[in-house]
VMD Tcl script that draws the C-alpha trace (Angstrom):
set ca {
  {0.12 0.09 -0.02}
  {1.10 3.53 -1.05}
  {1.39 6.28 1.49}
  {-0.95 8.62 -0.71}
  {-3.84 9.94 0.92}
  {-7.71 9.20 -0.50}
  {-8.31 11.25 -3.54}
  {-11.19 12.82 -4.91}
  {-12.28 15.18 -7.17}
  {-13.84 17.47 -4.22}
  {-12.02 20.97 -4.41}
  {-11.92 21.18 -0.78}
  {-9.91 18.09 -0.14}
  {-6.13 17.77 0.71}
  {-4.32 15.61 -1.12}
  {-0.68 14.55 -0.11}
  {1.85 13.51 -2.68}
  {3.01 10.31 -2.68}
  {6.11 8.59 -0.76}
  {9.36 9.40 -2.98}
  {9.39 5.21 -3.61}
  {5.74 5.12 -4.45}
  {4.61 3.42 -7.57}
  {4.53 5.21 -11.04}
  {0.82 5.04 -11.04}
  {0.63 6.81 -7.68}
  {2.70 9.68 -8.97}
  {0.67 9.36 -12.29}
  {-2.78 10.02 -10.19}
  {-0.97 12.85 -8.00}
  {0.43 14.70 -11.18}
  {-2.85 14.30 -12.61}
  {-4.43 16.00 -9.65}
  {-2.39 18.60 -9.83}
  {-2.98 19.92 -13.46}
  {-0.92 17.76 -15.48}
  {-2.44 15.97 -18.78}
  {-1.95 12.38 -19.81}
  {0.18 13.86 -22.87}
  {2.50 15.17 -20.62}
  {3.28 12.25 -18.59}
  {3.07 10.35 -21.50}
  {6.97 8.16 -21.63}
  {7.96 9.95 -18.39}
  {9.32 7.68 -15.58}
  {8.19 7.46 -12.14}
  {11.66 9.71 -11.28}
  {10.61 12.10 -13.44}
  {7.24 12.79 -12.60}
  {8.22 13.05 -8.92}
  {11.39 15.38 -9.82}
  {8.62 17.53 -11.84}
  {5.66 17.31 -9.77}
  {6.64 17.02 -6.24}
  {8.16 19.35 -3.47}
}
mol new
graphics top color blue
foreach p $ca { graphics top sphere $p radius 0.5 }
foreach p [lrange $ca 0 end-1] q [lrange $ca 1 end] { graphics top cylinder $p $q radius 0.2 }
display resetview
């Protein structure tokens, strides 16, 4: 199980970013939540997504 809070589309829900070693799928979900597009994420590795969209 990843270190990721439950995500919803509600604008009043705070979303925590995944742990650094979380799966690529977790990072994709988080990046999409914070505004990335699927096209932007296509071809990116987990580490690239984490470096781009993480704190």
